[in-house]
C-alpha positions in Angstrom: -13.5 -171.7 -98.1 -16.8 -170.9 -96.6 -16.4 -167.7 -94.6 -19.0 -166.4 -92.1 -18.5 -162.8 -93.0 -21.8 -161.3 -94.3 -20.0 -159.6 -97.2 -18.9 -163.0 -98.5 -22.5 -163.9 -99.2 -23.4 -160.5 -100.6 -20.6 -160.1 -103.1 -19.3 -162.9 -105.3 -15.5 -163.5 -105.3 -15.2 -162.4 -108.9 -16.6 -159.0 -108.0 -14.2 -158.7 -105.1 -11.3 -159.5 -107.4 -12.4 -157.1 -110.0 -12.9 -154.3 -107.5 -9.5 -154.8 -105.9 -7.9 -154.9 -109.4 -9.6 -151.6 -110.3 -8.3 -149.9 -107.2 -4.8 -151.2 -107.7 -4.7 -150.1 -111.3 -5.9 -146.6 -110.4 -3.4 -146.4 -107.6 -0.6 -147.4 -110.0 -1.5 -144.8 -112.5 -2.1 -142.0 -109.9 -0.7 -142.8 -106.4 -1.7 -139.4 -105.1 -5.4 -140.0 -105.8 -7.1 -140.4 -102.4 -10.6 -140.7 -103.8 -10.1 -144.0 -105.6 -11.9 -146.2 -102.9 -15.1 -144.2 -102.8 -15.2 -143.8 -106.6 -14.7 -147.5 -107.3 -17.1 -148.5 -104.6 -19.8 -146.2 -106.0 -19.2 -147.4 -109.6 -19.6 -151.0 -108.5 -22.4 -150.4 -106.0 -20.5 -151.8 -103.0 -19.6 -150.4 -99.6 -16.5 -148.4 -99.2 -15.5 -150.2 -96.0 -16.0 -153.6 -97.7 -13.7 -152.5 -100.6 -11.1 -151.1 -98.2 -11.1 -154.4 -96.3 -10.7 -156.4 -99.6 -7.8 -154.2 -100.8 -6.1 -154.4 -97.4 -6.4 -158.2 -97.4 -5.1 -158.4 -101.0 -2.1 -156.3 -100.1 -1.4 -158.7 -97.1 -1.8 -161.8 -99.3 0.4 -160.2 -101.9 3.2 -159.5 -99.4 3.1 -155.7 -99.7 1.6 -155.2 -96.3 2.3 -157.0 -93.0 -0.5 -159.1 -91.5 -2.0 -162.6 -91.4 -2.7 -163.9 -95.0 -5.9 -165.6 -95.9 -4.2 -168.9 -96.0 -2.7 -168.5 -92.6 -6.1 -167.4 -91.2 -7.8 -170.4 -92.6 -5.1 -172.7 -91.2 -5.5 -171.0 -87.8 -9.2 -171.5 -87.8 -8.8 -175.2 -88.6 -6.1 -175.7 -86.0 -8.2 -174.0 -83.3 -11.1 -176.3 -84.2 -8.8 -179.3 -84.0 -7.5 -178.2 -80.6 -11.1 -177.9 -79.3 -12.0 -181.4 -80.5 -8.8 -182.8 -79.0 -9.4 -181.1 -75.6 -13.0 -182.5 -75.6 -11.8 -186.0 -76.4 -9.1 -185.7 -73.7 -11.7 -184.6 -71.2 -13.9 -187.6 -72.1 -10.9 -190.0 -71.8 -9.9 -188.6 -68.4 -13.5 -189.0 -67.1 -13.6 -192.6 -68.4 -10.2 -193.3 -66.8 -11.3 -192.0 -63.4 -14.6 -194.0 -63.7 -12.6 -197.2 -64.4 -10.3 -196.6 -61.4 -13.3 -196.7 -59.0 -13.9 -200.5 -58.3 -17.4 -199.9 -56.9 -18.5 -198.3 -60.2 -16.8 -200.8 -62.4 -18.4 -204.1 -61.4 
């Protein structure tokens, strides 16, 4: 999966997984701790908002939070690309069909 998000290039997937795991472990041991995100982000040298986004997506993928999973997102992207290609092909075929219907142009 090649994402176009800049943080995908900046942080390797292993680091993201580790950071999310760290946040989840601290939250399990102390659910009232509201400083876990900034602390873990500072420890790993990553942005707080990047970490917040990764944790949120991990919760969605894990089924503990509503939203579009990563797999569903990837499928949507592929389907939209396919629809664009099919519409383009359909436009080309319609143009060719109208060209063929004109006897003066089709000699």
